[in-house]
C-alpha positions in Angstrom: 0.0 0.0 0.0 1.4 3.4 -0.9 1.4 6.4 1.4 -1.3 9.1 1.0 -0.6 11.5 -1.8 -0.2 14.5 0.6 2.7 12.8 2.4 4.7 12.0 -0.7 7.6 14.4 -1.2 6.7 16.5 1.9 9.7 17.6 3.9 9.8 16.3 7.4 8.8 18.9 10.1 11.2 17.3 12.6 14.5 19.3 13.1 17.7 17.9 11.9 19.6 16.5 14.9 23.4 16.4 15.1 24.8 13.1 16.1 27.9 13.0 18.3 29.7 9.6 18.8 30.6 8.6 22.4 33.3 6.1 23.2 35.5 5.1 26.0 38.2 2.4 26.3 41.9 2.2 27.2 43.1 3.5 23.9 40.6 6.1 22.8 37.8 8.2 24.3 35.2 10.5 22.7 33.2 12.5 25.3 31.0 15.6 25.5 32.7 18.2 27.7 29.8 20.7 27.5 26.3 20.4 26.1 23.2 18.5 27.2 22.0 16.2 24.5 18.3 16.1 23.6 18.5 12.3 23.7 20.9 9.5 23.2 20.8 6.2 21.3 23.4 3.6 22.4 26.7 5.4 22.1 25.4 8.5 20.2 24.3 11.8 21.7 21.8 13.8 19.7 21.7 17.6 19.8 19.0 19.9 18.3 20.0 22.9 16.0 21.6 25.9 17.7 23.2 24.0 20.6 26.7 24.7 21.8 28.8 21.5 22.2 32.3 20.9 23.4 33.6 17.5 22.2 36.8 15.9 23.3 38.7 13.2 21.5 41.7 11.6 23.4 44.3 8.9 23.0 47.3 8.3 25.2 49.3 10.4 22.6 47.1 13.3 21.7 43.9 15.2 22.8 41.7 17.5 20.8 38.7 19.5 21.8 36.2 20.9 19.3 33.7 23.6 20.4 30.9 24.0 17.8 27.3 25.0 17.3 24.9 22.6 15.7 23.0 23.7 12.6 19.5 23.4 11.2 20.8 23.4 7.6 24.5 22.5 7.3 26.2 23.4 4.1 29.4 22.7 2.3 31.1 25.6 4.0 30.6 24.3 7.5 33.1 22.0 9.3 33.4 18.3 9.4 34.5 16.9 12.8 35.4 13.3 13.3 32.6 11.5 15.1 30.1 14.2 14.4 27.4 14.3 11.7 26.3 16.4 9.9 28.6 19.3 9.5 28.7 22.0 12.2 29.7 25.6 12.8 33.2 25.1 14.3 34.1 27.9 16.8 37.3 26.5 18.4 39.7 23.6 17.9 42.5 22.8 20.3 45.5 20.6 19.5 47.3 20.1 22.8 46.5 18.4 26.1 47.2 21.7 27.9 44.7 23.5 25.8 42.1 20.7 26.2 42.5 20.9 30.0 42.1 24.7 29.9 38.9 24.3 27.9 37.5 21.7 30.3 38.4 24.0 33.2 36.8 27.0 31.5 33.5 25.2 31.2 33.7 24.2 34.9 34.4 27.9 35.7 31.3 29.0 33.8 29.2 26.4 35.6 30.4 27.5 39.0 29.9 31.2 38.2 26.5 30.8 36.5 27.7 32.1 33.2 26.1 30.4 30.2 28.7 29.7 27.5 25.9 29.7 25.0 25.6 33.4 25.3 29.2 34.1 24.2 29.8 35.5 20.8 31.8 34.0 17.9 34.3 36.7 18.5 34.9 35.4 22.0 35.6 31.9 20.7 38.0 33.3 18.0 39.9 35.3 20.6 40.1 32.3 22.9 41.5 30.2 20.1 44.3 32.7 19.6 45.0 32.6 23.3 45.0 28.8 23.5 47.1 28.6 20.4 50.0 30.1 22.3 50.1 33.3 20.4 49.9 35.5 23.5 52.0 35.6 26.7 50.8 33.4 29.6 48.6 35.2 32.1 45.0 35.4 33.4 43.4 36.2 30.0 40.0 34.7 30.6 38.7 37.5 32.9 39.9 40.0 30.3 38.1 38.2 27.5 34.9 38.0 29.5 35.1 41.8 30.4 35.5 42.6 26.7 32.5 40.3 25.9 30.3 42.0 28.5 31.1 45.4 26.9 30.2 44.2 23.4 
């Protein structure tokens, strides 16, 4: 039996969810550092469009953290991230264990101080990426970044 004529070719009204793979064993882990999934299926967390997610991939040799926003309609200009589908709006990408630890600690700081990271602008994430990339002298830069964000 075929579906009713009205249903044929109609786009689904359900939002496009972003799937994030979760994994943990001795040699590799994939975890969500920040972001509450709408639901999960087995080892996959599903996020609705517009959500801020921090995703950590780690092995004994390397660690990376990706901070991104999920999208309603991803396009070819958006970023591919291992273990994440479909493409997302990449805000920050770390490449060292030290930077990954700083990102994790930053999200803990936000939780303790009641500051929702979802409210931070793309400019904040760009500046934080410069800071974590080691292109500035060491120091307490996060408070300065947040003050600048509050003025914007």
